[in-house]
C-alpha positions as CSV (number, residue, x, y, z in Angstrom):
1,M,47.9,78.7,107.1
2,Y,44.4,78.1,108.2
3,Y,41.8,80.9,109.0
4,I,39.1,79.3,111.1
5,F,35.7,80.6,112.3
6,E,32.5,79.1,113.7
7,V,29.2,80.2,112.2
8,T,25.9,79.9,114.2
9,A,22.6,80.4,112.6
10,K,20.3,82.6,114.7
11,E,17.0,81.2,116.0
12,G,14.6,80.4,113.2
13,H,17.4,80.0,110.7
14,S,19.6,77.1,109.5
15,I,23.2,77.0,108.3
16,D,21.8,76.1,104.8
17,E,20.5,79.7,104.5
18,Y,24.1,81.0,105.1
19,A,25.8,78.4,102.9
20,A,24.6,80.0,99.6
21,S,26.1,83.4,100.6
22,W,29.2,81.7,101.9
23,L,29.8,80.0,98.6
24,E,29.3,83.3,96.7
25,A,31.8,85.2,98.9
26,S,34.3,82.3,98.9
27,A,34.3,82.2,95.1
28,L,35.2,85.9,95.1
29,I,37.8,85.5,97.8
30,Q,39.5,82.6,96.0
31,R,40.5,84.9,93.2
32,S,42.9,86.5,95.7
33,S,46.6,85.7,95.4
34,G,47.6,83.0,97.9
35,A,44.1,81.7,98.4
36,R,44.1,77.8,98.7
37,G,40.4,76.9,99.2
38,T,37.7,77.1,101.7
39,R,35.5,74.4,103.4
40,L,32.3,74.7,105.4
41,H,31.8,71.8,107.8
42,R,28.4,71.2,109.2
43,K,28.4,70.3,112.9
44,I,27.0,66.8,113.4
45,G,23.7,66.9,115.1
46,D,23.3,70.7,114.9
47,D,21.8,72.1,111.8
48,R,22.5,75.7,113.0
49,R,26.3,75.5,113.4
50,A,29.2,75.1,111.0
51,L,33.0,75.4,111.1
52,A,34.5,77.4,108.2
53,I,38.2,76.8,107.3
54,A,40.0,78.9,104.7
55,T,43.4,77.8,103.6
56,W,46.0,80.3,102.6
57,E,49.6,80.2,101.2
58,S,50.7,82.4,104.2
59,K,49.4,84.8,106.8
60,A,50.7,87.7,104.8
61,A,48.7,86.5,101.7
62,R,45.5,86.3,103.9
63,D,46.2,89.7,105.4
64,A,46.7,91.3,102.0
65,A,43.5,89.7,100.7
66,S,41.6,91.0,103.8
67,V,42.7,94.6,103.0
68,M,41.7,94.2,99.3
69,G,38.5,92.3,100.3
70,G,36.4,94.3,98.0
71,E,32.9,95.8,98.4
72,A,31.2,92.8,96.9
73,V,32.5,90.4,99.6
74,K,31.8,93.0,102.3
75,A,28.2,93.4,101.1
76,I,27.6,89.6,101.1
77,I,29.0,89.3,104.6
78,E,27.0,92.2,106.0
79,A,23.8,90.9,104.4
80,Q,24.1,87.7,106.6
81,A,24.3,89.6,109.9
82,D,20.6,89.0,110.6
83,I,20.9,85.3,109.9
84,V,24.2,84.2,111.6
85,T,26.7,85.1,114.2
86,V,30.4,84.5,113.4
87,H,33.0,83.6,116.1
88,F,36.6,83.9,114.9
89,V,38.5,80.8,116.3
90,G,41.9,81.8,115.1
91,E,44.8,81.6,112.6
92,F,46.8,78.4,112.6
93,D,50.0,77.3,110.8
94,A,50.1,74.1,108.7
95,P,50.6,71.1,111.0
96,D,54.0,70.6,112.6
97,W,53.0,67.0,113.5
98,E,50.7,64.6,111.8
99,V,50.1,60.9,111.7
100,L,48.6,59.6,108.5
101,P,47.4,56.0,107.7
102,N,49.9,53.7,106.1
103,F,48.2,51.9,103.2
104,E,51.3,49.9,102.0
């Protein structure tokens, strides 16, 4: 499953300022059972916005990690409140349909 949120740097800040903390928190979160990686996608043409996508084995694994989140992760996230706003986009299943290139 995919846990997706959009991050917007507040006026006078850039997404680069947030990225270092995002990397730190993500490294801790990836120690959780069921974690399958995270990606931070910079929006083209907008240095203040990014899309974060965390991949999990299942929603249950993500929910369990959220409960166990830990004080270190919580502190990192809270420290960014003056720099960014976070908009939760949603939780999505792995794709039911996909079309991939055929390189045969």
